[in-house]
Phi, psi and omega in degrees: 000313180296324178296320179295318179295319179296322180291333180278325186271331183275139180287162177301154184296321182293327178285329176294316179294323182286335179075013180205157179256005179290156178294156184296324182291331176290317179297316180294324178295319178294319178296317178296321178296318179295319179294320177296319178298315179297321181292316185287323188253351180238302186288313183297313176298323179295318177295325179295325179299310182290326178295314179292325180294327182257016185297324180260016176100166182293328180298313178295325178297313180291323178297323179295326180280346181274355181297139180301322179294325178294315179296324176296319178294319178296315181297317180294322178297316180292321178295316179300314178294322181293335178268316186290319184295312176299323177297317178290333176296313179295313181296316183297317179293317180296316181294317179295320178299314182293316184288320186275332189255344187229157172247125183207162179289131182093009180297317179295325177294318178297319178297320178295319180294327177297323181275355186302314180298338175288336183264330183269136176296139177303326178296319177297320178299318177297320178295326178297319179293323176295320179296326182276315191246002179288174182300325179257014183276186183298315182256008184300310180301318180295319179295319178294321179295330180258011177055047178247126180249125177242301177285143184063032178210175184298318179303321178295322178296318180293317179298315180296321179293320177299319182297313186283346185248352187290342177287340192296312182289316180298318182290336174283328187270329186301306179295328179294314179293323178295323179291327181284332180076192184247007188298314183292320178296318179295322178296320179295320179294320178298325179281359174106007180285146175280176180298315180294320178296321178296318181293311186287327187257343182241302186291310185299315177299330181283337184248009189298321183289318176296324178294316178297320179297317178295322178296320179296314179296319179296317180294320179297318179291323181297320181283336183256003183295136182236309192300301182294319180295324180298325182286317187269351187278324185082357178054043177278114187294131180080359182231309186237019177264121170275179183299314177300321179291323179294324176299316180298316182296314180297320181291321178293336177269011178064026172263072189294320181296314179295321180296315180287335176294314177293322178297326178294327175296318176297321178295320178295320176298322177294319179293321176296318177300317179296320179295317179295319178300316179296321179295318180295318177297321179295317178296321180296313179297322179295320179293320178295317179294324179293319179290328179288327181273354179280121181292147178294146179287138177280139179293139179284138180291000000 
């Protein structure tokens, strides 16, 4: 009798393994649709970039990358990322620490401000900086009187990049810190650890993978940002053009090989970012599986 009931109530073995009750042709159709979408909108455009970049041969490709304006755009892009990412690293960790670990007045406002760049168009953000620091802006006369250039100069590009990228690290760390709770930090403080010792020896090791993941996303967005940087840069060739802006200028001048050559560098940076992200996820999963398979230590008598 019990065998009959079990056979009636338990699903077939193949459906348990599949994890779904949909027909096989539906599952295959959805998988095929997803693969077609990825091929048409991800793989094919990426292949087209490298194909167009090498259309006139490797020599023309290398010559396009040897241009002084191209090197200036590459250098400015790297400098911008090298400044914006550490600033967002400090802000992201501090904001995540405050939001996840403490209760204070204005916490919801801080959380909203962290998400603000996700809601505001980058072009609008660039216009705000022009309104504040431009020649006719709020601080424009004072900046001109003191010979300080922000808009249409490197500082403006860095400020715009910091604005559009600062949510990435904080948004990776806030749910992670909230899930971990405060037990380990409180135990460390009870044992006599200072605030810095608690952060470096307890909090930071627990958030290291999420922190690295957020830094990678922040760096990728910083190097590929176009909208806000386009507004505040002024498109001064060889001075305020980052790689995305340089690609636009070359393409508008019908220098397609040079434009796709620079675009291929951005694509390579994206692929490297994806590879590093996959490696970090693999290391994280490996560490979790190793800790899950480690038997608990027996107390010594």
